[in-house]
C-alpha positions as CSV (number, residue, x, y, z in Angstrom):
1,M,-24.1,33.0,-50.8
2,S,-21.6,35.5,-49.6
3,S,-19.4,34.3,-46.8
4,V,-18.8,36.3,-43.6
5,P,-15.4,38.0,-43.9
6,P,-12.9,37.1,-41.1
7,A,-12.8,39.4,-38.2
8,N,-10.1,42.1,-38.3
9,P,-7.6,41.3,-35.5
10,D,-7.4,45.0,-34.8
11,E,-11.1,45.1,-33.9
12,L,-11.0,42.2,-31.4
13,P,-10.5,42.8,-27.7
14,P,-7.0,42.2,-26.3
15,F,-6.1,38.5,-25.8
16,S,-6.4,37.3,-22.2
17,W,-5.3,34.0,-20.8
18,T,-8.1,34.0,-18.3
19,S,-10.8,34.4,-20.9
20,I,-12.8,31.6,-22.5
21,E,-10.5,32.0,-25.6
22,G,-7.4,31.8,-23.5
23,R,-8.5,28.7,-21.6
24,A,-9.4,27.1,-24.9
25,V,-5.8,27.7,-26.2
26,I,-4.4,26.2,-23.0
27,R,-6.5,23.1,-23.3
28,E,-5.7,22.6,-27.0
29,V,-1.9,22.9,-26.4
30,V,-2.0,20.6,-23.4
31,E,-4.0,17.9,-25.1
32,Q,-1.7,18.1,-28.1
33,Q,1.6,18.1,-26.2
34,I,0.6,15.7,-23.4
35,P,-1.7,13.1,-25.1
36,Q,-1.1,10.6,-22.2
37,W,-3.2,13.0,-19.9
38,G,-6.2,10.8,-20.6
39,N,-9.4,12.8,-20.1
40,G,-7.5,16.0,-20.4
41,P,-7.0,18.7,-17.7
42,R,-9.6,19.6,-15.1
43,D,-11.2,23.0,-15.1
44,V,-9.5,24.0,-11.9
45,Q,-6.1,23.2,-13.5
46,L,-7.0,25.4,-16.5
47,D,-7.9,28.2,-14.0
48,C,-4.5,27.8,-12.3
49,W,-2.4,27.8,-15.5
50,A,-4.4,30.7,-17.0
51,G,-3.7,32.8,-13.9
52,I,0.0,32.0,-13.9
53,L,0.3,32.8,-17.7
54,A,-1.5,36.1,-16.9
55,R,1.3,36.7,-14.2
56,T,-1.1,36.6,-11.3
57,P,0.6,35.5,-8.0
58,T,-1.0,32.2,-7.1
59,V,-1.2,30.0,-4.0
60,L,-2.5,26.5,-4.7
61,I,-3.7,24.3,-1.8
62,A,-4.5,20.8,-3.0
63,S,-4.3,17.2,-1.6
64,T,-1.2,15.1,-2.2
65,G,-1.5,13.2,-5.5
66,W,-3.6,16.0,-7.1
67,G,-0.8,16.9,-9.5
68,K,0.3,20.2,-8.1
69,T,3.7,20.1,-9.9
70,S,1.8,20.6,-13.1
71,V,1.5,24.3,-12.3
72,F,5.3,24.6,-12.7
73,F,5.9,22.8,-16.0
74,V,2.7,23.2,-18.0
75,P,3.0,27.0,-18.5
76,I,6.6,26.3,-19.7
77,I,5.3,23.7,-22.2
78,I,2.6,26.1,-23.5
79,L,5.1,29.0,-24.0
80,R,7.6,26.7,-25.7
81,H,4.9,25.5,-28.1
82,L,4.0,29.1,-28.9
83,L,7.6,29.8,-29.8
84,E,7.3,27.2,-32.6
85,H,3.7,27.9,-33.5
86,P,3.0,31.6,-32.8
87,R,-0.6,32.9,-32.8
88,P,-2.1,36.3,-33.7
89,R,-2.9,38.5,-30.7
90,I,-0.8,36.4,-28.3
91,A,2.3,38.2,-27.2
92,P,5.4,36.2,-28.2
93,P,7.1,34.5,-25.2
94,P,10.8,34.9,-24.4
95,P,13.2,32.9,-26.5
96,L,14.0,30.4,-23.7
97,P,11.1,30.3,-21.2
98,V,12.4,29.0,-17.8
99,A,11.0,28.5,-14.3
100,L,12.8,28.7,-11.0
101,L,11.5,26.2,-8.4
102,V,12.6,26.3,-4.7
103,T,11.9,23.0,-3.0
104,P,13.0,21.4,0.3
105,L,13.3,18.0,-1.4
106,I,16.8,18.4,-3.0
107,E,20.2,19.5,-1.8
108,S,21.8,20.5,-5.1
109,E,21.0,22.5,-8.2
110,M,19.2,20.6,-10.9
111,H,17.8,21.5,-14.4
112,I,15.0,19.6,-16.0
113,W,12.2,20.5,-18.4
114,S,13.5,24.1,-18.5
115,I,12.9,24.3,-14.8
116,V,15.8,25.1,-12.4
117,L,15.4,23.4,-9.1
118,L,17.1,24.8,-6.1
119,S,17.1,24.1,-2.4
120,A,16.6,27.1,-0.1
121,E,20.3,26.8,1.0
122,R,21.4,27.4,-2.6
123,L,19.6,30.7,-2.9
124,A,22.3,32.3,-0.7
125,S,25.2,31.0,-2.9
126,K,27.3,33.2,-5.1
127,D,26.6,31.1,-8.2
128,V,22.8,31.5,-7.8
129,D,23.2,35.2,-7.1
130,R,25.2,35.6,-10.3
131,V,22.5,33.7,-12.3
132,I,19.6,35.8,-10.9
133,R,21.5,39.0,-11.8
134,S,22.1,37.8,-15.3
135,E,20.1,39.8,-17.8
136,H,19.7,36.8,-20.1
137,F,18.2,34.7,-17.3
138,R,15.9,37.5,-16.1
139,Q,14.6,38.1,-19.6
140,N,13.6,34.4,-19.9
141,L,12.4,33.8,-16.4
142,V,8.6,33.5,-16.5
143,L,7.7,32.0,-13.0
144,V,9.2,31.3,-9.7
145,G,7.7,28.4,-7.7
146,I,7.8,27.4,-4.0
147,D,7.0,23.8,-3.4
148,E,5.8,22.5,0.0
149,A,5.1,26.2,0.9
150,H,3.6,25.3,4.3
151,V,7.2,24.8,5.7
152,L,8.4,28.3,4.6
153,V,7.5,30.0,7.8
154,P,8.2,27.4,10.5
155,W,11.4,26.1,8.9
156,G,12.7,29.7,8.3
157,K,12.5,30.3,12.0
158,T,14.1,27.0,13.2
159,F,16.5,24.5,11.6
160,R,16.6,25.7,8.0
161,T,16.9,29.4,8.4
162,A,17.8,29.6,4.6
163,Y,14.1,29.6,4.0
164,Q,14.1,33.2,5.1
165,Q,15.8,33.9,1.8
166,I,12.6,33.0,-0.1
167,S,10.7,36.0,1.2
168,S,13.3,38.4,-0.3
169,L,13.7,36.4,-3.5
170,R,10.6,37.9,-5.1
171,K,12.0,41.4,-4.7
172,R,15.1,40.4,-6.6
173,L,13.1,39.1,-9.6
174,P,11.8,41.1,-12.6
175,A,8.2,42.4,-12.4
176,H,7.0,40.1,-15.2
177,T,7.7,36.9,-13.1
178,A,4.7,35.0,-11.8
179,V,5.0,33.7,-8.2
180,V,3.4,30.3,-7.5
181,A,3.3,28.6,-4.1
182,V,1.9,25.1,-3.7
183,T,1.2,22.9,-0.7
184,A,-1.1,20.1,0.4
185,T,-2.1,21.7,3.6
186,L,-2.5,25.3,4.9
187,A,-4.7,25.9,7.8
188,R,-7.0,29.0,7.6
189,G,-6.3,31.8,9.9
190,R,-2.8,32.4,11.5
191,E,-0.9,29.9,9.4
192,E,-2.4,31.1,6.2
193,R,-1.8,34.8,7.0
194,A,1.8,34.1,8.0
195,L,2.6,32.5,4.6
196,F,0.9,35.3,2.6
197,K,2.9,37.9,4.6
198,E,6.2,36.0,4.1
199,L,5.6,35.9,0.3
200,G,4.7,39.6,0.3
201,L,1.2,38.9,-1.1
202,K,-1.3,41.7,-0.6
203,E,-5.0,41.1,-0.2
204,G,-6.9,41.4,-3.5
205,R,-3.7,41.2,-5.6
206,F,-3.2,37.4,-5.7
207,R,-5.3,34.2,-6.1
208,C,-5.6,31.5,-3.5
209,I,-7.1,28.3,-4.9
210,R,-8.1,26.0,-2.0
211,L,-9.3,22.5,-2.9
212,P,-10.6,19.7,-0.5
213,S,-7.7,18.2,1.3
214,E,-9.3,14.8,2.1
215,R,-7.7,11.6,0.8
216,P,-10.5,9.1,0.5
217,N,-8.1,6.2,0.0
218,V,-6.1,6.9,3.2
219,R,-7.5,5.9,6.5
220,M,-6.7,8.2,9.4
221,V,-5.6,6.2,12.5
222,F,-4.7,7.6,16.0
223,K,-3.2,5.3,18.6
224,E,-1.7,5.8,22.0
225,L,1.9,4.6,22.4
226,T,2.3,1.8,24.9
227,H,6.1,2.2,25.1
228,T,8.3,5.2,25.4
229,L,10.1,6.5,22.4
230,G,13.3,6.9,24.4
231,S,14.0,3.1,24.5
232,Y,15.2,0.6,21.9
233,Q,12.0,-1.4,21.9
234,F,9.0,-0.4,19.8
235,P,6.4,-3.2,20.0
236,D,3.6,-0.9,18.8
237,I,5.1,-1.0,15.3
238,A,6.2,-4.6,15.2
239,W,3.4,-5.3,12.6
240,V,5.4,-3.1,10.1
241,F,8.3,-5.5,9.7
242,R,6.8,-8.2,7.5
243,P,6.3,-8.9,3.8
244,G,3.4,-7.1,2.1
245,V,3.8,-3.9,4.1
246,K,5.4,-0.9,2.5
247,A,5.7,1.7,5.3
248,I,7.4,5.1,5.8
249,L,8.2,5.5,9.5
250,Y,8.6,9.2,10.4
251,C,10.9,10.1,13.4
252,K,11.7,13.6,14.8
253,T,15.4,12.9,15.2
254,I,18.2,11.0,13.6
255,D,18.8,9.3,16.9
256,L,15.3,7.9,17.0
257,C,15.6,6.8,13.4
258,F,18.6,4.7,14.2
259,R,16.9,3.1,17.3
260,V,13.8,2.3,15.3
261,A,15.8,0.9,12.4
262,L,17.8,-1.3,14.8
263,Y,14.5,-2.6,16.3
264,G,13.3,-3.3,12.8
265,W,16.5,-5.1,11.8
266,N,16.1,-7.3,14.9
267,Q,12.7,-8.5,13.7
268,Y,14.4,-10.4,10.9
269,E,16.8,-13.3,10.8
270,A,20.4,-12.4,11.3
271,G,22.4,-11.6,8.2
272,S,23.0,-8.8,5.8
273,R,19.6,-9.2,4.1
274,R,17.8,-7.6,7.0
275,L,19.7,-4.3,6.3
276,D,17.7,-4.2,3.0
277,N,14.4,-5.1,4.7
278,V,14.6,-1.9,6.7
279,R,16.3,1.2,5.2
280,L,17.2,4.6,6.6
281,W,16.5,7.9,4.9
282,T,18.1,10.9,6.6
283,S,20.3,13.9,5.8
284,I,23.4,11.8,6.5
285,T,22.6,8.9,4.2
286,S,24.4,9.1,0.9
287,S,22.8,9.7,-2.5
288,G,23.9,6.2,-3.6
289,Y,22.4,4.6,-0.5
290,N,19.2,6.6,-1.1
291,T,19.0,5.5,-4.7
292,R,19.3,1.9,-3.7
293,T,16.6,2.4,-1.0
294,L,14.1,3.7,-3.5
295,D,14.9,0.8,-5.8
296,L,14.5,-1.8,-3.1
297,F,11.3,-0.3,-1.7
298,Q,9.7,-0.2,-5.2
299,N,10.8,-3.5,-6.5
300,D,11.7,-5.9,-3.6
301,P,8.7,-7.3,-1.7
302,N,10.9,-8.0,1.4
303,T,11.8,-4.3,1.9
304,S,9.0,-3.3,4.2
305,A,10.0,0.0,5.8
306,I,11.9,3.2,5.3
307,V,12.8,5.0,8.6
308,A,13.0,8.7,7.8
309,T,13.4,12.0,9.6
310,I,10.4,14.2,9.3
311,A,12.1,16.9,7.2
312,F,14.0,14.7,4.9
313,G,11.1,12.3,4.5
314,M,9.2,14.9,2.5
315,G,11.1,13.6,-0.5
316,M,9.2,10.3,-0.3
317,N,7.2,10.4,-3.6
318,L,6.6,6.6,-4.0
319,R,3.3,5.2,-5.3
320,N,3.4,1.9,-3.5
321,I,3.5,3.2,0.1
322,T,0.7,1.4,2.1
323,D,1.3,2.9,5.5
324,S,2.6,6.2,6.7
325,V,3.5,6.1,10.4
326,N,4.2,9.1,12.6
327,L,6.2,8.0,15.7
328,G,5.2,10.7,18.0
329,L,3.1,13.7,17.3
330,P,4.4,16.0,14.5
331,D,4.8,19.7,15.2
332,S,1.6,20.8,13.4
333,L,-1.6,19.4,11.9
334,S,-0.3,20.5,8.5
335,A,2.8,18.3,9.0
336,L,0.7,15.4,10.1
337,H,-1.6,15.7,7.1
338,Q,1.4,16.0,4.8
339,Q,3.1,12.9,6.2
340,N,-0.1,10.8,6.1
341,G,-0.5,12.0,2.5
342,R,2.7,10.2,1.5
343,A,0.8,6.9,1.6
344,G,-1.6,5.8,-1.1
345,R,-0.2,8.1,-3.9
346,D,-1.8,5.5,-6.3
347,L,-5.4,6.7,-5.8
348,S,-6.7,3.3,-6.7
349,S,-5.0,1.7,-3.7
350,V,-5.9,1.5,0.0
351,A,-3.6,3.0,2.6
352,Q,-3.3,4.0,6.2
353,G,-1.9,7.1,7.9
354,W,-1.0,6.1,11.5
355,T,-0.1,8.6,14.3
356,Y,1.2,7.1,17.5
357,I,0.8,9.6,20.3
358,E,2.8,9.8,23.5
359,P,0.6,9.3,26.6
360,T,2.0,12.4,28.3
361,V,0.7,14.6,25.4
362,L,-2.8,13.1,25.7
363,S,-2.7,13.5,29.5
364,A,-1.8,17.2,29.1
365,V,-4.5,17.8,26.6
366,S,-7.1,15.9,28.7
367,E,-6.2,17.8,31.9
368,D,-6.4,21.1,30.0
369,M,-9.9,20.1,28.8
370,E,-10.9,19.4,32.4
371,D,-9.4,22.7,33.6
372,E,-11.2,24.6,30.9
373,E,-14.5,22.9,31.7
374,A,-14.0,23.7,35.4
375,S,-13.1,27.3,34.6
376,A,-16.2,27.6,32.4
377,Q,-18.4,26.2,35.2
378,A,-16.8,28.6,37.7
379,K,-17.4,31.5,35.3
380,R,-21.1,30.6,35.0
381,K,-21.3,30.7,38.8
382,G,-19.6,34.1,38.9
383,N,-16.1,33.0,39.9
384,T,-13.0,34.0,38.0
385,T,-10.7,31.1,38.6
386,K,-8.5,30.5,35.6
387,G,-7.5,27.0,34.4
388,K,-3.9,25.9,34.1
389,K,-2.5,25.5,30.6
390,R,-0.5,22.3,30.3
391,A,-0.4,22.0,26.5
392,E,-0.1,25.6,25.5
393,D,2.9,24.9,23.3
394,L,0.9,22.5,21.1
395,D,-0.1,23.6,17.6
396,A,-3.7,24.9,17.8
397,G,-4.9,22.8,14.9
398,L,-3.2,19.7,16.3
399,R,-4.7,20.3,19.7
400,A,-8.2,20.6,18.2
401,V,-7.9,17.2,16.5
402,L,-6.5,15.6,19.7
403,E,-9.5,16.9,21.6
404,A,-11.7,15.3,19.0
405,Y,-9.8,12.1,19.5
406,L,-10.3,12.2,23.2
407,H,-14.0,13.0,22.9
408,G,-14.4,10.1,20.3
409,F,-15.4,12.5,17.5
410,C,-14.6,12.0,13.8
411,L,-10.9,12.7,13.2
412,V,-11.4,13.6,9.5
413,A,-14.2,16.0,10.2
414,A,-12.0,17.7,12.9
415,T,-9.1,17.9,10.5
416,N,-11.3,19.4,7.8
417,A,-12.6,22.1,10.2
418,V,-9.1,23.2,11.0
419,L,-7.8,23.1,7.4
420,G,-10.8,25.0,6.1
421,D,-12.1,22.2,3.8
422,D,-15.0,23.6,1.7
423,N,-16.3,20.1,0.9
424,P,-20.0,20.1,1.9
425,K,-19.6,16.7,3.5
426,G,-16.3,17.7,5.2
427,S,-17.9,18.4,8.6
428,L,-19.8,15.1,8.7
429,S,-18.6,11.9,10.4
430,C,-17.2,9.1,8.3
431,E,-20.5,7.3,8.4
432,G,-22.5,10.5,7.5
433,A,-20.1,11.4,4.7
434,G,-19.9,7.8,3.4
435,R,-16.1,7.6,3.5
436,P,-14.9,4.2,2.3
437,L,-12.2,4.1,4.9
438,P,-13.6,5.4,8.2
439,C,-11.1,6.9,10.7
440,S,-10.1,5.1,13.8
441,N,-12.6,7.0,16.0
442,C,-15.5,6.2,13.6
443,Q,-14.4,2.6,13.3
444,P,-12.6,1.7,16.6
445,M,-11.3,-1.6,15.4
446,W,-8.5,0.4,13.7
447,N,-7.1,1.4,17.1
448,N,-5.7,-2.1,17.3
449,P,-2.5,-3.2,15.6
450,M,-2.7,-5.6,12.7
451,P,-3.0,-9.3,13.8
452,T,0.2,-11.3,13.5
453,L,0.1,-14.1,10.9
454,P,0.9,-17.6,12.1
455,P,4.0,-19.3,10.9
456,T,4.0,-19.9,7.1
457,T,5.4,-23.4,7.5
458,T,2.9,-26.0,8.7
459,P,3.3,-29.8,9.3
460,P,1.8,-32.1,6.8
461,L,-1.8,-33.1,7.5
462,S,-0.7,-36.7,7.9
463,S,1.1,-35.7,11.1
464,S,-0.1,-37.6,14.1
465,V,-0.3,-34.4,16.2
466,S,-2.7,-31.6,15.2
467,L,-1.1,-28.2,14.8
468,F,-3.6,-26.6,17.1
469,S,-4.5,-29.5,19.5
470,A,-2.4,-28.0,22.3
471,T,-3.8,-24.5,22.0
472,P,-7.6,-24.6,21.5
473,S,-9.4,-21.3,20.9
474,T,-10.4,-19.4,24.0
475,T,-13.0,-17.3,22.2
476,K,-16.7,-18.1,22.9
477,P,-18.9,-19.0,19.9
478,T,-21.5,-16.4,19.1
479,H,-24.9,-17.5,17.8
480,K,-25.5,-14.6,15.4
481,P,-23.4,-13.2,12.5
482,Y,-20.9,-10.4,13.3
483,P,-22.0,-6.8,12.4
484,K,-21.5,-5.7,8.9
485,Y,-18.7,-3.3,9.9
486,I,-16.7,-6.1,11.5
487,Q,-17.3,-8.3,8.4
488,D,-15.9,-5.5,6.2
489,N,-12.9,-5.1,8.5
490,A,-12.3,-8.9,8.4
491,L,-12.3,-8.8,4.6
492,L,-9.2,-6.5,4.8
493,W,-7.4,-8.9,7.0
494,L,-8.3,-11.8,4.8
495,D,-6.8,-9.9,1.9
496,E,-3.6,-9.5,3.9
497,F,-3.7,-13.2,4.7
498,A,-4.1,-14.1,1.0
499,M,-1.2,-11.8,0.0
500,D,1.2,-13.3,2.6
501,R,0.2,-17.0,1.9
502,W,0.3,-16.6,-1.9
503,S,3.8,-15.1,-1.7
504,T,5.0,-18.3,0.0
505,R,3.9,-20.5,-2.9
506,D,6.4,-21.4,-5.6
507,D,4.3,-23.0,-8.4
508,L,3.2,-21.9,-11.9
509,I,-0.3,-20.8,-10.7
510,A,1.1,-18.6,-8.0
511,R,3.5,-17.0,-10.4
512,L,0.9,-16.3,-13.1
513,L,-2.2,-15.3,-11.0
514,P,-2.7,-12.5,-8.4
515,H,-3.1,-13.4,-4.7
516,P,-7.0,-13.4,-4.7
517,A,-6.6,-16.7,-6.6
518,I,-6.0,-18.4,-3.3
519,W,-9.8,-18.3,-2.7
520,S,-10.5,-20.7,-5.6
521,G,-13.7,-22.5,-5.0
522,I,-15.1,-20.0,-2.4
523,S,-15.2,-16.3,-1.8
524,P,-13.7,-14.3,1.2
525,Q,-17.3,-13.0,1.8
526,L,-18.3,-16.6,2.6
527,I,-15.7,-16.6,5.3
528,T,-16.7,-13.3,6.8
529,E,-20.4,-14.2,6.8
530,S,-19.6,-17.5,8.6
531,L,-17.1,-16.0,11.1
532,H,-19.5,-16.6,14.0
533,L,-19.5,-20.4,13.2
534,L,-15.8,-20.9,12.7
535,H,-14.7,-21.6,16.3
536,S,-13.4,-25.1,15.5
537,R,-11.3,-26.7,12.8
538,A,-14.1,-29.1,12.0
539,A,-16.5,-26.2,11.5
540,L,-14.1,-24.6,9.1
541,D,-13.8,-27.8,7.1
542,E,-17.6,-28.0,6.9
543,H,-18.2,-24.4,5.8
544,L,-15.3,-24.1,3.4
545,K,-15.3,-27.6,1.9
546,G,-15.3,-26.2,-1.6
547,W,-12.0,-24.3,-1.0
548,Q,-9.3,-25.7,-3.3
549,Y,-6.5,-25.0,-0.8
550,L,-8.3,-26.3,2.3
551,S,-5.9,-29.2,2.8
552,T,-2.7,-27.1,2.5
553,D,-3.8,-23.8,4.1
554,G,-6.8,-24.7,6.3
555,D,-4.8,-24.9,9.5
556,V,-3.1,-21.6,8.9
557,L,-6.4,-19.9,8.0
558,F,-8.1,-21.3,11.1
559,S,-5.3,-19.9,13.4
560,F,-5.5,-16.6,11.6
561,I,-9.3,-16.4,12.1
562,Q,-8.9,-17.1,15.8
563,N,-6.3,-14.3,16.0
564,I,-8.8,-11.7,14.6
565,L,-11.9,-13.1,16.4
566,T,-10.3,-12.5,19.8
567,P,-10.2,-8.7,19.5
568,Y,-13.5,-8.7,17.7
569,D,-15.3,-10.6,20.5
570,H,-13.5,-8.5,23.2
571,Y,-14.7,-5.3,21.5
572,L,-18.3,-6.5,21.1
573,Q,-18.3,-7.5,24.8
574,Q,-17.1,-4.0,25.7
575,V,-19.9,-2.5,23.6
576,K,-22.5,-4.8,25.3
577,E,-21.2,-4.0,28.8
578,R,-21.3,-0.3,28.0
579,R,-24.9,-0.6,26.7
580,V,-26.0,-2.5,29.8
581,R,-24.3,0.1,32.1
582,R,-26.0,3.0,30.3
583,A,-29.3,1.2,30.4
584,A,-28.9,0.7,34.2
585,E,-28.0,4.3,34.7
586,T,-31.0,5.4,32.7
587,R,-33.3,3.1,34.7
588,A,-31.8,4.4,38.0
589,K,-32.3,8.0,36.8
590,N,-35.9,7.3,35.8
591,Q,-36.6,5.6,39.1
592,K,-35.1,8.5,41.0
593,G,-37.3,10.9,38.9
594,S,-40.4,8.8,39.7
595,Y,-39.5,8.8,43.4
596,L,-39.0,12.6,43.4
597,C,-42.3,13.0,41.6
598,L,-44.0,10.8,44.2
599,L,-42.5,12.9,47.0
600,S,-43.8,16.1,45.4
601,R,-47.3,14.7,45.0
602,K,-47.3,13.7,48.7
603,A,-46.2,17.2,49.6
604,V,-49.0,18.7,47.6
605,L,-51.6,16.4,49.2
606,N,-50.3,17.0,52.7
607,N,-50.6,20.8,52.1
């Protein structure tokens, strides 16, 4: 049999990175050069890299933790591989492929993986200007990247005016340089258009890849502040300062950072150790101090919080953050979404994004909503009265989500609507979309702070005085199980309890086994299913008699259960009263309707 002769390269179409052939080359090189990638790159990543290698200006909008930084280093890896292993029909890359990355997260020039990292401030320096003018550098430069691109416009107009340099940077670079901007959030409309204009991107001449921004492992929580941010006391966040919590606290000013840190330090026993329990992270903390902060946060279970300024806190790229806390409303919805996204970088973990809102802001938005409704009613009646604008300086996207919060609508759905999330379920409530961690509007229990654990040291059971004899539970027993959503919520608190109690044990089993081992002999589900019966210590002994640690931890567990049952019972009582009130209003309305109907019948008969 005669074999088919190989195709003549001259007869083949020109090589294109965006073709099926080009994408196949990219996948092959990546899987060979980065074997630890696991299942290999996703299709959307291949699309992004192909466009960059084809020198197409690209804007990538993807959630935190998606792997956006790969768009900067993977094209360099591919080109360096082709230098050593050239292929027919693929144009040879420059001898030393390099990328220039502008990021707000560093303050000095760095060089890693053939990527030059610069802060915006460094762009105006003479050294950088000399490098950019260098013919050798220009020949080898293949892409310029802008990280955290959503800050380019607002920061360039306010406190980091050096960001205005980025808009002119592209004009100073050779034509063959690809421009790549990445961010986790970019609202459609005005915010989107402003960034494109700042980067000099013309419609139809660049690619915008927009992916869903939802983080299913991060719960979105809104809560109204009960104390002013101008004081030295912050009881709303007292729950942060305890073992097991790994929180980033975002503050708008360095002054607020110091006052919050001082409050946090005072939650611990006096001594130098508490200065490690709560750490500062601002533009005036030294690099050595910051390095120790990162080490403590990642490796010391007693370091519970980092208090950071909003701008400098963008450098928090830690995988063990359990809670991101905004003290006060950020300047925009994009900033809020970015800061919440710092939590739960390990996608297998569960995290919370808290936003504590000043009452004055909520009052202003609420009054605006009332004025707008009054204005709309007046317009329908033919009047032209205009409503007063009290919150006109508020970011439009942020205001839309605050209105959803005040109306009791889903916070995630409202955020998705502003950010232009194309996910088909993005507009649904948490229940409708099946989100594993419903927002605080869809699951109101999350508007309450975490319950405080009882003391970890308890008297021996042989003591003649019971630990709880002087403070019996004030909650009333319920004769039916708690709803499923409350049982699920209680499971989370029981896991917190297990983690804290297990950390106090100093035996071989506790050192070898993870904290769920504390439930040996029972399951936490048994506790949540029996919550309605556990209103006495004797009842707990009866239902949990198979628990291995009942004798040593039973008292503490009972106190913990009473702590969480009180807000549960209070919430259910409110729900019941609301239902009774609505039923009464409905009956009164129906009775009024029946009375009016009777009057109309009499009028007809009398006529």
